[in-house]
N, CA and C atoms as an extended XYZ file, in Angstrom:
171
Properties=species:S:1:pos:R:3:atomname:S:1:resname:S:1:resid:I:1 pbc="F F F"
N         0.831       -1.187        0.000 N   MET     1
C         0.000        0.000        0.000 CA  MET     1
C         0.871        1.245        0.000 C   MET     1
N         0.368        2.269       -0.648 N   SER     2
C         1.135        3.507       -0.759 CA  SER     2
C         0.797        4.514        0.324 C   SER     2
N        -0.235        4.256        1.117 N   GLY     3
C        -0.621        5.190        2.158 CA  GLY     3
C        -1.518        6.309        1.671 C   GLY     3
N        -1.983        6.218        0.434 N   VAL     4
C        -2.870        7.229       -0.139 CA  VAL     4
C        -4.308        6.731        0.013 C   VAL     4
N        -5.148        7.549        0.622 N   GLU     5
C        -6.550        7.164        0.753 CA  GLU     5
C        -7.232        7.235       -0.612 C   GLU     5
N        -8.089        6.244       -0.869 N   VAL     6
C        -8.791        6.175       -2.148 CA  VAL     6
C       -10.281        5.981       -1.893 C   VAL     6
N       -11.077        6.269       -2.930 N   ASP     7
C       -12.521        6.056       -2.812 CA  ASP     7
C       -12.856        4.599       -3.117 C   ASP     7
N       -14.143        4.289       -3.187 N   GLU     8
C       -14.552        2.899       -3.406 CA  GLU     8
C       -14.143        2.353       -4.767 C   GLU     8
N       -13.715        3.234       -5.678 N   TYR     9
C       -13.253        2.810       -7.000 CA  TYR     9
C       -11.726        2.786       -7.104 C   TYR     9
N       -11.047        3.036       -5.983 N   GLY    10
C        -9.592        3.004       -5.976 CA  GLY    10
C        -8.942        4.282       -6.451 C   GLY    10
N        -9.694        5.389       -6.469 N   ARG    11
C        -9.150        6.659       -6.947 CA  ARG    11
C        -8.831        7.587       -5.771 C   ARG    11
N        -7.674        8.251       -5.812 N   PRO    12
C        -7.378        9.252       -4.781 CA  PRO    12
C        -8.173       10.526       -5.058 C   PRO    12
N        -8.227       11.408       -4.072 N   SER    13
C        -8.938       12.674       -4.268 CA  SER    13
C        -8.190       13.526       -5.292 C   SER    13
N        -8.913       14.396       -5.984 N   LEU    14
C        -8.271       15.298       -6.936 CA  LEU    14
C        -7.280       16.222       -6.240 C   LEU    14
N        -7.566       16.613       -4.999 N   GLU    15
C        -6.653       17.489       -4.273 CA  GLU    15
C        -5.307       16.803       -4.035 C   GLU    15
N        -5.336       15.529       -3.625 N   GLU    16
C        -4.082       14.796       -3.415 CA  GLU    16
C        -3.360       14.555       -4.735 C   GLU    16
N        -4.124       14.275       -5.771 N   THR    17
C        -3.527       14.043       -7.079 CA  THR    17
C        -2.863       15.310       -7.592 C   THR    17
N        -3.537       16.445       -7.432 N   GLU    18
C        -2.966       17.718       -7.879 CA  GLU    18
C        -1.699       18.043       -7.093 C   GLU    18
N        -1.700       17.806       -5.791 N   ALA    19
C        -0.515       18.070       -4.975 CA  ALA    19
C         0.664       17.209       -5.441 C   ALA    19
N         0.397       15.948       -5.741 N   ALA    20
C         1.454       15.067       -6.244 CA  ALA    20
C         1.960       15.559       -7.595 C   ALA    20
N         1.060       16.016       -8.443 N   TRP    21
C         1.448       16.528       -9.754 CA  TRP    21
C         2.346       17.755       -9.611 C   TRP    21
N         2.026       18.623       -8.671 N   LEU    22
C         2.852       19.807       -8.457 CA  LEU    22
C         4.244       19.427       -7.946 C   LEU    22
N         4.321       18.376       -7.136 N   ARG    23
C         5.619       17.941       -6.614 CA  ARG    23
C         6.441       17.179       -7.649 C   ARG    23
N         5.787       16.338       -8.439 N   LEU    24
C         6.503       15.376       -9.286 CA  LEU    24
C         6.340       15.606      -10.783 C   LEU    24
N         5.393       16.442      -11.169 N   GLY    25
C         5.055       16.584      -12.580 CA  GLY    25
C         6.180       17.085      -13.465 C   GLY    25
N         6.972       18.044      -12.995 N   ALA    26
C         8.051       18.573      -13.827 CA  ALA    26
C         9.054       17.472      -14.170 C   ALA    26
N         9.396       16.644      -13.188 N   ALA    27
C        10.319       15.529      -13.445 CA  ALA    27
C         9.688       14.525      -14.408 C   ALA    27
N         8.392       14.253      -14.242 N   PHE    28
C         7.698       13.334      -15.140 CA  PHE    28
C         7.724       13.858      -16.581 C   PHE    28
N         7.489       15.150      -16.742 N   MET    29
C         7.445       15.724      -18.084 CA  MET    29
C         8.805       15.714      -18.775 C   MET    29
N         9.895       15.577      -18.016 N   GLU    30
C        11.230       15.503      -18.604 CA  GLU    30
C        11.551       14.115      -19.157 C   GLU    30
N        10.778       13.102      -18.749 N   LEU    31
C        11.019       11.750      -19.228 CA  LEU    31
C        10.682       11.630      -20.707 C   LEU    31
N        11.429       10.798      -21.443 N   PRO    32
C        11.102       10.603      -22.861 CA  PRO    32
C         9.729        9.943      -23.000 C   PRO    32
N         8.972       10.390      -23.994 N   ARG    33
C         7.635        9.843      -24.239 CA  ARG    33
C         7.535        9.391      -25.687 C   ARG    33
N         6.787        8.336      -25.903 N   HIS    34
C         6.543        7.850      -27.260 CA  HIS    34
C         5.708        8.898      -28.000 C   HIS    34
N         6.051        9.220      -29.226 N   PRO    35
C         5.332       10.276      -29.951 CA  PRO    35
C         3.859        9.976      -30.223 C   PRO    35
N         3.456        8.709      -30.171 N   ASP    36
C         2.062        8.359      -30.436 CA  ASP    36
C         1.160        8.499      -29.206 C   ASP    36
N         1.740        8.749      -28.039 N   LEU    37
C         0.936        8.864      -26.824 CA  LEU    37
C         0.234       10.216      -26.751 C   LEU    37
N        -0.957       10.212      -26.188 N   ASP    38
C        -1.691       11.453      -25.960 CA  ASP    38
C        -1.051       12.233      -24.825 C   ASP    38
N        -1.510       13.468      -24.666 N   GLU    39
C        -1.052       14.291      -23.557 CA  GLU    39
C        -1.427       13.611      -22.239 C   GLU    39
N        -0.569       13.657      -21.228 N   PRO    40
C        -0.897       13.008      -19.952 CA  PRO    40
C        -2.190       13.560      -19.338 C   PRO    40
N        -2.917       12.686      -18.667 N   TRP    41
C        -4.171       13.067      -18.015 CA  TRP    41
C        -3.961       14.239      -17.073 C   TRP    41
N        -2.875       14.231      -16.304 N   ALA    42
C        -2.638       15.306      -15.337 CA  ALA    42
C        -2.471       16.655      -16.027 C   ALA    42
N        -1.864       16.696      -17.195 N   VAL    43
C        -1.728       17.957      -17.930 CA  VAL    43
C        -3.106       18.416      -18.391 C   VAL    43
N        -3.911       17.493      -18.903 N   GLU    44
C        -5.264       17.846      -19.338 CA  GLU    44
C        -6.113       18.345      -18.175 C   GLU    44
N        -5.900       17.782      -16.984 N   THR    45
C        -6.727       18.086      -15.822 CA  THR    45
C        -6.229       19.296      -15.042 C   THR    45
N        -4.916       19.365      -14.791 N   PHE    46
C        -4.361       20.398      -13.920 CA  PHE    46
C        -3.503       21.428      -14.636 C   PHE    46
N        -3.186       21.195      -15.899 N   GLY    47
C        -2.254       22.067      -16.607 CA  GLY    47
C        -0.834       21.558      -16.422 C   GLY    47
N         0.098       22.243      -17.037 N   THR    48
C         1.485       21.831      -16.887 CA  THR    48
C         1.924       22.075      -15.450 C   THR    48
N         2.866       21.284      -14.946 N   PRO    49
C         3.244       21.397      -13.542 CA  PRO    49
C         3.834       22.755      -13.178 C   PRO    49
N         4.332       23.478      -14.137 N   TRP    50
C         4.936       24.784      -13.843 CA  TRP    50
C         3.903       25.924      -13.885 C   TRP    50
N         2.596       25.598      -14.057 N   THR    51
C         1.556       26.623      -13.987 CA  THR    51
C         0.980       26.728      -12.578 C   THR    51
N         1.650       26.105      -11.620 N   LYS    52
C         1.295       26.172      -10.204 CA  LYS    52
C        -0.098       25.641       -9.911 C   LYS    52
N        -0.486       24.572      -10.610 N   GLY    53
C        -1.713       23.868      -10.262 CA  GLY    53
C        -2.999       24.596      -10.548 C   GLY    53
N        -3.007       25.438      -11.567 N   LYS    54
C        -4.264       26.115      -11.922 CA  LYS    54
C        -5.115       25.121      -12.680 C   LYS    54
N        -6.011       24.478      -11.964 N   ARG    55
C        -6.815       23.390      -12.505 CA  ARG    55
C        -7.643       23.860      -13.685 C   ARG    55
N        -7.570       23.060      -14.761 N   ARG    56
C        -8.416       23.341      -15.927 CA  ARG    56
C        -9.843       22.922      -15.610 C   ARG    56
N       -10.797       23.679      -16.047 N   ARG    57
C       -12.200       23.366      -15.791 CA  ARG    57
C       -12.905       23.010      -17.077 C   ARG    57
């Protein structure tokens, strides 16, 4: 177990997910990605990690 609380579907809260994205997202975005992959879910949801977590609505 990772110690992250999840709902009945195994999903963490958006607040915890956004906080993790702000801490780890910049490093994740530096990793090489296959060109056929879509934009990461966290970028679509929260924006790029360097936008300070301004959640997209």
